[in-house]
DRENSELO-414261 format. One line per 3 residues: for each residue x, y, z of N, C-alpha, C, O. Coordinates in pm, whole numbers, m for minus. Example, Ala and Ser with C-alpha at 12.3 -4.5 7.8 and 13.67 -1.06 7.14 Angstrom:
<atoms>
1319,m569,780,1230,m450,780,1320,m330,780,1424,m332,846  1285,m225,708,1367,m106,714,1290,3,787,1341,114,804
</atoms>
This chain:
<atoms>
m2143,816,m8855,m2016,885,m8842,m1996,890,m8693,m2093,917,m8622  m1877,865,m8639,m1844,861,m8499,m1737,949,m8470,m1663,988,m8560  m1722,985,m8337,m1606,1062,m8305,m1488,992,m8275,m1468,882,m8326
m1403,1046,m8195,m1268,998,m8168,m1278,850,m8084,m1201,757,m8107  m1379,845,m7989,m1387,742,m7919,m1506,645,m7961,m1547,557,m7886  m1554,668,m8079,m1674,588,m8126,m1807,649,m8082,m1907,578,m8086
m1815,767,m8044,m1934,819,m8000,m1985,915,m8107,m1915,950,m8202  m2104,955,m8087,m2160,1054,m8192,m2097,1181,m8194,m2043,1222,m8091  m2098,1256,m8310,m2031,1390,m8283,m2117,1476,m8219,m2238,1460,m8227
m2062,1579,m8149,m2132,1665,m8087,m2141,1632,m7927,m2170,1722,m7848  m2116,1503,m7886,m2106,1453,m7756,m1980,1499,m7689,m1881,1547,m7744  m1997,1477,m7563,m1861,1491,m7478,m1760,1379,m7511,m1639,1400,m7500
m1807,1269,m7547,m1718,1166,m7560,m1623,1180,m7693,m1516,1120,m7700  m1665,1255,m7786,m1580,1280,m7897,m1447,1350,m7871,m1359,1347,m7957  m1427,1418,m7745,m1311,1469,m7711,m1218,1378,m7631,m1104,1414,m7600
m1272,1253,m7597,m1187,1160,m7532,m1066,1096,m7624,m1088,1051,m7736  m953,1098,m7569,m846,1028,m7638,m886,877,m7673,m965,805,m7612  m815,848,m7782,m855,707,m7838,m805,603,m7751,m855,490,m7752
m693,642,m7664,m651,520,m7572,m729,510,m7440,m709,416,m7363  m822,610,m7415,m886,610,m7293,m1022,539,m7318,m1096,566,m7413  m1047,441,m7217,m1159,370,m7215,m1295,445,m7167,m1287,537,m7086
m1403,408,m7214,m1541,469,m7181,m1548,444,m7030,m1520,333,m6985  m1584,543,m6953,m1620,524,m6818,m1737,440,m6794,m1838,456,m6863  m1731,344,m6692,m1851,272,m6657,m1926,347,m6589,m1884,457,m6553
m2060,303,m6555,m2184,364,m6481,m2126,371,m6328,m2139,467,m6252  m2063,254,m6299,m2023,255,m6147,m1902,365,m6121,m1891,427,m6015  m1815,378,m6230,m1705,483,m6219,m1773,599,m6212,m1739,665,m6114
m1866,655,m6286,m1923,777,m6287,m2008,815,m6168,m2020,929,m6125  m2069,703,m6119,m2136,737,m6001,m2038,758,m5872,m2061,840,m5783  m1938,682,m5873,m1829,693,m5763,m1780,823,m5767,m1762,883,m5661
m1753,882,m5890,m1692,1024,m5898,m1791,1129,m5848,m1759,1224,m5777  m1927,1101,m5895,m2022,1183,m5836,m2034,1193,m5674,m2046,1298,m5612  m2029,1071,m5621,m2020,1057,m5476,m1918,1140,m5408,m1937,1217,m5313
m1792,1109,m5478,m1665,1179,m5409,m1681,1329,m5422,m1641,1400,m5330  m1736,1383,m5531,m1746,1521,m5546,m1856,1580,m5455,m1849,1695,m5412  m1956,1499,m5426,m2052,1555,m5330,m2009,1560,m5190,m2033,1652,m5112
m1931,1435,m5160,m1874,1437,m5035,m1772,1550,m5002,m1773,1614,m4897  m1680,1568,m5107,m1574,1681,m5088,m1658,1815,m5088,m1619,1896,m5004  m1754,1850,m5156,m1836,1974,m5145,m1896,1991,m5002,m1888,2098,m4943
m1958,1877,m4948,m2005,1881,m4821,m1898,1905,m4708,m1927,1968,m4606  m1778,1854,m4732,m1667,1869,m4639,m1628,2006,m4633,m1586,2050,m4526  m1638,2090,m4746,m1609,2232,m4741,m1707,2323,m4706,m1684,2431,m4652
m1842,2272,m4741,m1955,2382,m4727,m2029,2349,m4594,m2099,2435,m4540  m2014,2237,m4547,m2075,2209,m4400,m2031,2302,m4305,m2112,2375,m4247  m1876,2309,m4279,m1825,2397,m4164,m1862,2533,m4193,m1897,2605,m4100
m1857,2577,m4310,m1892,2715,m4351,m2040,2745,m4327,m2074,2856,m4286  m2126,2650,m4352,m2264,2679,m4308,m2281,2680,m4164,m2368,2757,m4122  m2220,2615,m4083,m2229,2606,m3944,m2178,2744,m3883,m2236,2791,m3785
m2072,2805,m3940,m2014,2921,m3909,m2105,3023,m3927,m2129,3093,m3829  m2163,3048,m4037,m2249,3146,m4096,m2373,3144,m3997,m2404,3245,m3933  m2445,3022,m3987,m2571,3012,m3909,m2558,3041,m3763,m2650,3093,m3700
m2436,3004,m3706,m2417,3044,m3571,m2394,3191,m3552,m2442,3251,m3457  m2316,3249,m3648,m2316,3401,m3635,m2436,3476,m3648,m2446,3591,m3605  m2535,3411,m3710,m2670,3481,m3725,m2770,3425,m3613,m2890,3453,m3624
m2732,3357,m3519,m2830,3300,m3418,m2826,3387,m3300,m2730,3459,m3272  m2939,3377,m3230,m2966,3443,m3115,m2900,3374,m2991,m2866,3255,m2998  m2881,3445,m2879,m2843,3365,m2752,m2919,3237,m2731,m2864,3127,m2721
m3045,3257,m2724,m3132,3143,m2696,m3102,3022,m2783,m3096,2909,m2734  m3085,3045,m2903,m3095,2936,m3006,m2949,2861,m2993,m2932,2741,m3016  m2850,2952,m2954,m2716,2889,m2949,m2706,2822,m2809,m2630,2726,m2795
m2786,2870,m2698,m2796,2780,m2573,m2864,2663,m2606,m2812,2558,m2569  m2966,2657,m2667,m3040,2541,m2694,m2988,2433,m2766,m3022,2315,m2754  m2889,2487,m2855,m2824,2399,m2941,m2687,2342,m2879,m2624,2254,m2937
m2647,2398,m2756,m2530,2363,m2683,m2412,2403,m2750,m2307,2341,m2730  m2418,2513,m2837,m2283,2559,m2893,m2315,2597,m3041,m2402,2680,m3068  m2239,2531,m3142,m2261,2563,m3273,m2399,2516,m3326,m2445,2404,m3303
m2456,2605,m3392,m2580,2578,m3475,m2577,2523,m3598,m2499,2563,m3684  m2665,2425,m3617,m2667,2364,m3764,m2788,2392,m3826,m2790,2412,m3948  m2896,2396,m3755,m3030,2431,m3816,m3077,2565,m3761,m3097,2581,m3641
m3094,2665,m3857,m3129,2799,m3819,m3266,2811,m3753,m3364,2761,m3808  m3277,2875,m3636,m3413,2910,m3602,m3431,3059,m3557,m3428,3099,m3441  m3449,3130,m3664,m3448,3273,m3657,m3322,3336,m3693,m3216,3279,m3666
m3322,3447,m3752,m3217,3510,m3779,m3188,3659,m3731,m3274,3746,m3744  m3068,3684,m3679,m3050,3818,m3613,m2912,3852,m3652,m2825,3765,m3662  m2889,3985,m3675,m2772,4045,m3716,m2707,4128,m3607,m2630,4218,m3640
m2731,4103,m3485,m2673,4184,m3375,m2545,4162,m3362,m2474,4259,m3332  m2489,4040,m3379,m2341,4029,m3369,m2276,4114,m3481,m2176,4178,m3447  m2315,4124,m3597,m2249,4204,m3706,m2272,4357,m3682,m2187,4440,m3714
m2389,4389,m3624,m2412,4527,m3586,m2316,4582,m3479,m2263,4693,m3485  m2301,4502,m3391,m2219,4545,m3276,m2063,4539,m3323,m1980,4623,m3286  m2036,4442,m3401,m1887,4443,m3441,m1858,4560,m3528,m1758,4627,m3503
m1939,4593,m3634,m1934,4687,m3727,m1978,4832,m3679,m1968,4929,m3755  m2025,4843,m3555,m2053,4968,m3499,m1943,5038,m3434,m1967,5128,m3354  m1812,5000,m3465,m1708,5078,m3415,m1633,4999,m3299,m1698,4913,m3239
m1508,5022,m3265,m1439,4954,m3181,m1330,4866,m3238,m1294,4877,m3355  m1277,4775,m3151,m1172,4701,m3182,m1159,4616,m3323,m1063,4614,m3400  m1277,4550,m3334,m1300,4474,m3477,m1298,4569,m3591,m1219,4553,m3684
m1383,4670,m3587,m1388,4765,m3702,m1241,4842,m3738,m1204,4866,m3853  m1174,4874,m3626,m1043,4932,m3645,m937,4822,m3710,m844,4849,m3785  m969,4713,m3669,m871,4587,m3706,m904,4561,m3850,m812,4544,m3930
m1027,4556,m3888,m1069,4547,m4036,m1008,4649,m4136,m961,4620,m4246  m1015,4769,m4081,m965,4887,m4155,m802,4858,m4180,m751,4869,m4292  m733,4823,m4072,m589,4797,m4079,m565,4670,m4191,m484,4678,m4283
m633,4577,m4171,m612,4458,m4275,m635,4505,m4413,m552,4484,m4501  m756,4576,m4437,m775,4627,m4571,m673,4717,m4606,m620,4690,m4714  m624,4826,m4540,m503,4898,m4591,m374,4827,m4616,m309,4843,m4719
m340,4751,m4522,m224,4667,m4538,m224,4573,m4661,m126,4555,m4734  m352,4511,m4677,m362,4411,m4790,m339,4504,m4915,m248,4473,m4991  m419,4623,m4943,m406,4701,m5062,m273,4749,m5085,m214,4727,m5191
m220,4819,m4984,m71,4872,m4997,21,4763,m5030,90,4766,m5131  23,4663,m4941,113,4543,m4963,101,4468,m5105,198,4418,m5161  m12,4467,m5148,m31,4393,m5267,17,4478,m5384,89,4425,m5469
m15,4600,m5395,31,4694,m5493,189,4698,m5486,254,4695,m5591  244,4705,m5374,393,4716,m5372,451,4576,m5403,556,4567,m5466  398,4487,m5368,449,4354,m5397,440,4311,m5559,527,4246,m5618
327,4355,m5614,308,4343,m5771,396,4403,m5830,457,4343,m5918  432,4550,m5798,511,4650,m5871,642,4578,m5859,703,4561,m5965  690,4537,m5763,836,4503,m5741,852,4369,m5821,947,4354,m5897
756,4270,m5802,765,4150,m5862,765,4157,m6005,850,4099,m6073  662,4234,m6055,675,4240,m6212,790,4302,m6261,840,4252,m6362  848,4407,m6208,959,4463,m6254,1085,4356,m6240,1164,4340,m6333
1095,4296,m6137,1201,4195,m6115,1195,4087,m6215,1292,4051,m6282  1063,4029,m6224,1041,3925,m6332,1079,3971,m6469,1144,3900,m6545  1038,4090,m6502,1068,4137,m6643,1213,4159,m6660,1263,4140,m6770
1286,4199,m6555,1434,4214,m6576,1498,4082,m6583,1597,4070,m6656  1448,3971,m6509,1515,3838,m6519,1467,3770,m6647,1532,3674,m6688  1361,3809,m6712,1324,3747,m6826,1387,3788,m6967,1374,3724,m7072
1461,3909,m6948,1539,3943,m7050,1686,3890,m7067,1767,3919,m6979  1725,3819,m7167,1857,3754,m7178,1975,3838,m7140,2065,3809,m7061  1960,3950,m7211,2077,4053,m7224,2080,4147,m7085,2165,4236,m7082
2002,4132,m6985,2015,4208,m6877,2120,4180,m6796,2161,4065,m6786  2176,4283,m6728,2298,4264,m6661,2269,4185,m6533,2177,4214,m6457  2367,4068,m6513,2386,3986,m6411,2239,3914,m6381,2207,3881,m6267
2165,3897,m6481,2036,3828,m6476,2049,3685,m6417,1972,3633,m6336  2155,3632,m6471,2188,3480,m6444,2225,3456,m6280,2168,3372,m6210  2318,3535,m6238,2369,3523,m6102,2245,3568,m6010,2215,3496,m5915
2178,3678,m6035,2041,3715,m5961,1957,3612,m5961,1911,3580,m5851  1920,3544,m6068,1836,3429,m6064,1859,3322,m5994,1765,3267,m5937  1981,3275,m5985,2063,3177,m5889,2052,3220,m5756,2014,3136,m5674
2079,3342,m5717,2067,3383,m5590,1937,3375,m5540,1924,3317,m5433  1819,3429,m5607,1697,3424,m5568,1643,3259,m5566,1552,3229,m5489  1690,3181,m5633,1666,3039,m5619,1707,2986,m5495,1642,2904,m5430
1836,3041,m5459,1879,2977,m5344,1812,3024,m5215,1819,2956,m5112  1743,3148,m5220,1645,3174,m5101,1527,3094,m5085,1462,3103,m4981  1493,3017,m5177,1380,2918,m5172,1419,2800,m5083,1335,2744,m5012
1545,2763,m5085,1581,2656,m5009,1667,2677,m4882,1684,2588,m4798  1715,2787,m4874,1814,2823,m4757,1738,2954,m4705,1711,3044,m4784  1705,2961,m4571,1675,3081,m4516,1753,3103,m4387,1805,3010,m4325
1759,3225,m4353,1823,3284,m4240,1764,3237,m4101,1833,3207,m4003  1640,3235,m4107,1573,3192,m3981,1494,3308,m3916,1495,3422,m3962  1427,3272,m3807,1336,3365,m3744,1420,3474,m3661,1384,3591,m3670
1510,3448,m3596,1576,3531,m3520,1652,3646,m3598,1636,3765,m3571  1740,3598,m3701,1800,3696,m3790,1711,3792,m3868,1743,3907,m3897  1601,3736,m3897,1512,3821,m3960,1427,3915,m3858,1368,4014,m3902
1422,3884,m3733,1357,3969,m3638,1463,4090,m3608,1427,4206,m3592  1594,4047,m3603,1705,4137,m3570,1713,4234,m3685,1738,4352,m3660  1691,4192,m3820,1707,4287,m3925,1576,4396,m3928,1586,4515,m3958
1470,4335,m3896,1345,4430,m3884,1366,4518,m3770,1329,4634,m3783  1420,4479,m3659,1442,4560,m3537,1542,4658,m3558,1533,4770,m3508  1655,4614,m3644,1770,4712,m3675,1734,4827,m3758,1793,4935,m3751
1625,4799,m3847,1588,4893,m3955,1492,4982,m3883,1456,5085,m3939  1447,4953,m3769,1350,5033,m3692,1203,5020,m3751,1133,5120,m3766  1159,4892,m3784,1035,4870,m3829,937,4828,m3733,818,4830,m3766
975,4789,m3613,893,4744,m3517,805,4845,m3478,836,4964,m3477  680,4793,m3439,569,4874,m3415,542,4983,m3518,510,5100,m3495  563,4916,m3650,525,4992,m3771,453,4912,m3851,475,4791,m3845
355,4962,m3939,281,4882,m4045,370,4827,m4165,336,4735,m4238  500,4904,m4174,576,4842,m4269,636,4708,m4237,681,4634,m4325  636,4680,m4106,684,4548,m4052,587,4429,m4120,627,4316,m4146
465,4472,m4140,369,4377,m4202,375,4361,m4345,313,4268,m4397  450,4447,m4418,462,4455,m4577,597,4398,m4609,610,4289,m4664  698,4474,m4572,841,4450,m4630,898,4321,m4606,963,4273,m4699
886,4251,m4492,949,4120,m4468,894,4022,m4562,964,3927,m4596  759,4036,m4613,693,3940,m4689,659,3996,m4826,575,3940,m4897  723,4107,m4864,694,4165,m4993,705,4085,m5103,613,4079,m5185
822,4013,m5117,847,3940,m5237,850,3768,m5207,902,3714,m5110  786,3709,m5310,781,3570,m5319,850,3526,m5436,813,3565,m5546  956,3439,m5422,1043,3405,m5535,946,3313,m5616,950,3332,m5738
868,3225,m5576,782,3134,m5652,714,3223,m5749,728,3204,m5870  643,3315,m5704,558,3417,m5789,636,3492,m5882,582,3520,m5989  749,3529,m5861,844,3597,m5957,882,3486,m6059,870,3513,m6178
921,3377,m6026,956,3273,m6131,826,3247,m6219,845,3224,m6338  711,3247,m6176,611,3219,m6257,584,3347,m6341,560,3327,m6460  585,3460,m6301,576,3582,m6389,692,3573,m6488,665,3580,m6608
812,3559,m6450,930,3541,m6555,900,3447,m6662,928,3477,m6778  836,3317,m6630,823,3221,m6719,738,3266,m6817,769,3248,m6935  609,3335,m6779,526,3392,m6854,564,3498,m6948,523,3504,m7065
645,3582,m6893,694,3693,m6973,799,3644,m7091,809,3703,m7199  869,3536,m7055,963,3469,m7160,884,3425,m7279,928,3425,m7394  747,3384,m7238,685,3303,m7351,603,3402,m7427,522,3358,m7508
613,3525,m7411,554,3639,m7492,626,3650,m7618,749,3641,m7619  557,3671,m7731,616,3674,m7865,729,3774,m7862,703,3888,m7821  845,3747,m7897,971,3842,m7897,952,3927,m8025,1015,4033,m8031
877,3893,m8123,865,3969,m8228,796,4108,m8197,823,4208,m8263  710,4108,m8099,644,4222,m8059,734,4309,m7981,726,4430,m8000  819,4261,m7895,921,4329,m7839,1022,4394,m7911,1061,4509,m7887
1068,4317,m8004,1170,4376,m8121,1109,4481,m8192,1173,4583,m8218  980,4466,m8229,903,4570,m8306,901,4705,m8235,922,4816,m8284  869,4671,m8103,861,4804,m8017,978,4874,m7993,976,4996,m7974
1100,4798,m7993,1240,4854,m7964,1277,4935,m8102,1336,5043,m8101  1239,4872,m8210,1269,4956,m8342,1192,5064,m8335,1251,5162,m8382  1083,5088,m8297,988,5198,m8294,1026,5296,m8175,957,5395,m8150
1142,5263,m8101,1202,5367,m8011,1134,5342,m7862,1146,5427,m7773  1069,5235,m7845,998,5212,m7718,1106,5165,m7618,1189,5084,m7660  1117,5208,m7484,1197,5170,m7368,1148,5054,m7297,1037,5008,m7321
1228,5004,m7206,1172,4888,m7125,1058,4913,m7071,963,4840,m7100  1043,5026,m6977,917,5054,m6909,782,5054,m7001,674,5007,m6967  810,5114,m7117,688,5136,m7214,656,4993,m7269,538,4959,m7280
758,4908,m7305,743,4777,m7347,663,4690,m7237,567,4615,m7258  721,4718,m7121,644,4627,m6992,507,4684,m6988,420,4596,m6985  462,4806,m6987,363,4861,m6954,242,4839,m7065,126,4814,m7034
288,4851,m7186,202,4850,m7301,190,4722,m7382,92,4693,m7451  300,4648,m7366,295,4508,m7436,289,4394,m7353,199,4311,m7365  386,4386,m7265,391,4265,m7181,274,4239,m7084,212,4133,m7079
249,4356,m7002,146,4342,m6903,m2,4330,m6962,m86,4280,m6888  m40,4372,m7086,m171,4345,m7134,m176,4200,m7171,m278,4134,m7155  m60,4149,m7224,m60,4004,m7268,m49,3896,m7153,m61,3775,m7169
m22,3965,m7033,m7,3863,m6914,m118,3891,m6815,m96,3861,m6697  m232,3943,m6848,m336,3978,m6775,m368,3859,m6675,m390,3877,m6555  m368,3728,m6742,m417,3616,m6660,m320,3584,m6541,m364,3562,m6428
m188,3581,m6571,m92,3549,m6471,m82,3662,m6359,m54,3637,m6242  m108,3785,m6407,m109,3884,m6298,m214,3893,m6216,m207,3933,m6100  m333,3851,m6283,m451,3844,m6185,m423,3737,m6072,m442,3771,m5955
m378,3611,m6103,m351,3500,m6026,m250,3546,m5911,m276,3534,m5791  m129,3600,m5963,m40,3638,m5858,m89,3752,m5780,m63,3757,m5660  m154,3840,m5835,m221,3949,m5730,m303,3891,m5625,m300,3939,m5511
m382,3785,m5657,m462,3712,m5555,m387,3645,m5458,m417,3649,m5339  m281,3578,m5506,m189,3513,m5404,m141,3612,m5294,m158,3595,m5173  m76,3719,m5355,m33,3831,m5262,m135,3876,m5178,m111,3881,m5057
m256,3914,m5223,m361,3964,m5138,m418,3870,m5042,m463,3915,m4937  m421,3743,m5066,m472,3646,m4976,m362,3633,m4868,m395,3621,m4750  m232,3635,m4906,m144,3617,m4813,m120,3735,m4711,m84,3709,m4596
m142,3867,m4754,m136,3981,m4667,m278,3972,m4584,m282,4003,m4465  m384,3931,m4652,m508,3943,m4560,m503,3851,m4450,m536,3890,m4338  m457,3706,m4474,m451,3599,m4375,m334,3610,m4282,m331,3552,m4174
m229,3693,m4330,m123,3694,m4224,m157,3742,m4093,m237,3834,m4076  m92,3678,m3996,m111,3728,m3843,7,3705,m3765,15,3754,m3653  119,3622,m3823,240,3591,m3741,320,3736,m3727,359,3782,m3620
336,3793,m3848,425,3925,m3844,373,4015,m3747,444,4072,m3665  250,4029,m3756,183,4127,m3652,206,4100,m3508,235,4185,m3423  190,3967,m3489,220,3912,m3340,363,3929,m3308,393,3950,m3191
456,3923,m3402,595,3924,m3376,649,4075,m3361,727,4107,m3271  603,4159,m3453,657,4296,m3463,570,4401,m3402,624,4508,m3371  441,4383,m3382,352,4480,m3317,329,4454,m3167,310,4340,m3125
332,4554,m3093,303,4535,m2949,180,4621,m2915,124,4598,m2808  135,4712,m2992,34,4794,m2959,m104,4721,m3011,m123,4707,m3132  m199,4674,m2911,m321,4613,m2958,m406,4703,m3056,m485,4653,m3136
m388,4823,m3045,m478,4895,m3146,m435,4905,m3286,m505,4963,m3369  m312,4848,m3316,m258,4841,m3431,m278,4713,m3500,m247,4700,m3618  m334,4608,m3423,m326,4471,m3481,m430,4467,m3584,m530,4539,m3577
m407,4384,m3681,m519,4357,m3793,m604,4256,m3759,m587,4192,m3655  m712,4230,m3850,m819,4153,m3818,m790,4001,m3777,m853,3944,m3688  m697,3945,m3844,m658,3802,m3823,m621,3785,m3683,m667,3691,m3617
m536,3878,m3630,m498,3872,m3496,m602,3888,m3380,m592,3833,m3271  m701,3971,m3420,m828,4004,m3331,m900,3857,m3322,m936,3801,m3218  m912,3814,m3443,m975,3673,m3450,m918,3572,m3386,m989,3480,m3343
m772,3572,m3368,m695,3479,m3300,m719,3505,m3150,m726,3413,m3068  m730,3635,m3119,m763,3647,m2975,m900,3605,m2939,m917,3546,m2833  m983,3627,m3006,m1133,3605,m2974,m1162,3458,m2966,m1218,3410,m2868
m1118,3377,m3082,m1148,3253,m3100,m1059,3147,m3017,m1110,3045,m2972  m933,3175,m3000,m837,3080,m2950,m811,3119,m2816,m791,3036,m2728  m811,3245,m2796,m774,3288,m2653,m903,3324,m2568,m896,3354,m2449
m1025,3318,m2643,m1152,3340,m2572,m1151,3473,m2507,m1211,3490,m2402  m1080,3573,m2571,m1089,3719,m2501,m1216,3781,m2561,m1261,3740,m2668  m1269,3874,m2496,m1390,3938,m2549,m1345,4071,m2596,m1263,4137,m2532
m1405,4115,m2718,m1359,4226,m2771,m1397,4356,m2716,m1504,4368,m2657  m1311,4457,m2730,m1338,4579,m2659,m1480,4653,m2691,m1519,4669,m2807  m1543,4692,m2594,m1676,4746,m2633,m1779,4658,m2623,m1891,4706,m2604
m1766,4522,m2632,m1884,4445,m2624,m1893,4359,m2511,m1975,4268,m2505  m1801,4387,m2408,m1819,4299,m2278,m1946,4322,m2206,m1997,4226,m2149  m2008,4450,m2202,m2122,4473,m2136,m2235,4403,m2214,m2316,4335,m2149
m2247,4412,m2337,m2349,4340,m2412,m2337,4207,m2400,m2440,4140,m2400  m2232,4155,m2389,m2224,3993,m2364,m2257,3950,m2227,m2329,3852,m2209  m2206,4021,m2127,m2241,4001,m1983,m2397,4015,m1957,m2445,3937,m1875
m2473,4098,m2014,m2610,4121,m2010,m2690,4018,m2065,m2811,4018,m2044  m2629,3917,m2143,m2698,3824,m2219,m2775,3854,m2344,m2859,3776,m2390  m2738,3985,m2405,m2805,4029,m2532,m2728,3976,m2649,m2779,3980,m2761
m2619,3930,m2630,m2520,3872,m2736,m2427,3756,m2690,m2355,3763,m2591  m2435,3658,m2763,m2351,3548,m2728,m2207,3567,m2775,m2193,3616,m2887  m2103,3537,m2709,m1958,3550,m2721,m1935,3459,m2852,m1865,3500,m2945
m1996,3341,m2856,m1980,3256,m2989,m2042,3296,m3109,m2004,3250,m3217  m2128,3370,m3101,m2188,3434,m3218,m2086,3541,m3265,m2062,3555,m3385  m2023,3620,m3165,m1923,3725,m3213,m1810,3665,m3268,m1758,3719,m3366
m1751,3538,m3213,m1647,3464,m3280,m1676,3429,m3415,m1597,3451,m3507  m1793,3372,m3431,m1826,3324,m3577,m1851,3436,m3664,m1824,3426,m3784  m1900,3539,m3616,m1916,3662,m3708,m1776,3724,m3763,m1757,3768,m3877
m1692,3718,m3667,m1538,3778,m3700,m1482,3677,m3799,m1413,3725,m3889  m1502,3542,m3797,m1469,3458,m3889,m1511,3480,m4028,m1438,3473,m4127  m1656,3513,m4025,m1728,3530,m4153,m1665,3660,m4219,m1632,3659,m4338
m1652,3767,m4141,m1592,3894,m4194,m1466,3868,m4259,m1445,3917,m4370  m1364,3782,m4192,m1241,3758,m4252,m1245,3665,m4373,m1147,3657,m4447  m1354,3595,m4393,m1366,3511,m4510,m1424,3568,m4654,m1409,3520,m4766
m1499,3693,m4609,m1556,3761,m4717,m1477,3798,m4821,m1509,3762,m4934  m1366,3871,m4802,m1292,3925,m4914,m1234,3814,m4997,m1220,3834,m5117  m1198,3700,m4943,m1135,3591,m5024,m1250,3546,m5108,m1241,3551,m5231
m1369,3498,m5041,m1486,3459,m5112,m1537,3526,m5220,m1587,3468,m5315  m1528,3658,m5210,m1567,3748,m5326,m1479,3754,m5431,m1520,3749,m5547  m1348,3767,m5400,m1245,3779,m5503,m1225,3651,m5580,m1208,3658,m5702
m1225,3531,m5519,m1169,3411,m5591,m1253,3372,m5706,m1200,3315,m5802  m1390,3399,m5704,m1452,3352,m5849,m1404,3442,m5963,m1392,3398,m6077  m1378,3568,m5933,m1335,3654,m6040,m1199,3602,m6102,m1174,3615,m6222
m1126,3551,m6025,m989,3516,m6069,m984,3370,m6097,m878,3330,m6145  m1070,3289,m6077,m1076,3149,m6086,m1050,3118,m6235,m970,3028,m6261  m1114,3188,m6340,m1111,3167,m6470,m949,3185,m6534,m912,3132,m6638
m874,3261,m6458,m733,3288,m6495,m642,3178,m6448,m530,3169,m6500  m676,3101,m6362,m598,3010,m6289,m529,2905,m6379,m411,2876,m6358  m597,2849,m6474,m544,2749,m6570,m448,2812,m6668,m344,2754,m6698
m477,2921,m6715,m404,2997,m6803,m279,3053,m6741,m165,3038,m6785  m318,3121,m6631,m203,3190,m6555,m105,3112,m6489,12,3152,m6494  m137,2992,m6418,m51,2920,m6356,22,2801,m6440,143,2780,m6428
m52,2735,m6517,4,2632,m6586,85,2684,m6709,192,2632,m6741  34,2782,m6769,126,2833,m6874,245,2893,m6832,351,2871,m6892  237,2977,m6723,357,3028,m6663,458,2930,m6607,579,2946,m6622
400,2821,m6538,491,2713,m6493,552,2638,m6578,665,2597,m6551  489,2605,m6695,539,2511,m6800,628,2571,m6900,725,2514,m6948  590,2688,m6928,677,2748,m7051,797,2809,m6970,795,2824,m6848
908,2843,m7059,1021,2922,m6995,1115,2814,m6945,1219,2845,m6887
</atoms>
């Protein structure tokens, strides 16, 4: 007995469509080589950054810069950065802005997507067309800045949240997923006397955990990685988030507040500090991504295709 493609049952080939030919050994080998090269292209720069951040001044000097092969590990750069000062304060700012901004964006996006997914909601079609228009036509940087300035949001953390609180693409994905929810459940809940908020909270959201997890990650990564709004709307250096501090250290070669003396005495390398800040900025995304990865296929593809 053979499978779909003429292979024995229980093997991977039985799931292959009948019109698809069996892969050749050369094809399989080339795929493996491409995957290995792609992994190396991603992991090698990350390895260099991490190793350099854990290297001593002497190791970095002997290597002439970035370190590829570690020779001794030291956590001096991380101890100095996390011991207080500019970087620690910037990390706290980034965490707070990311948490508050993500919660606010998700709350507004979910409610907006649910309202647009209900065919009988008031003006849902004109509102949907209006939101779609914003994806193709924007006012520009200067009008946006004037609006933020007119609202008195400059030199305020609200300027890091409100201008980028909503993403129309994310709302459309949520809307499509909500529309694919079984309408029988919604109608049954309405017959039992449930209102829209209860239906959204107890029926729609539990069935949409996958897409909500993916959109939450999108918003969180966006807030965590954003630096342009802070450079545009904030003038106080003590209010800057971690990404702006990293930009000052890596691109502008500025020395972090409180570490100048340690660097000048030769106990700490500026390059190690720069790499350590980059590692600290990568940790949240690297930690959260694996937990949400399993939801990407169900959340994004289903939400994008249905509806």
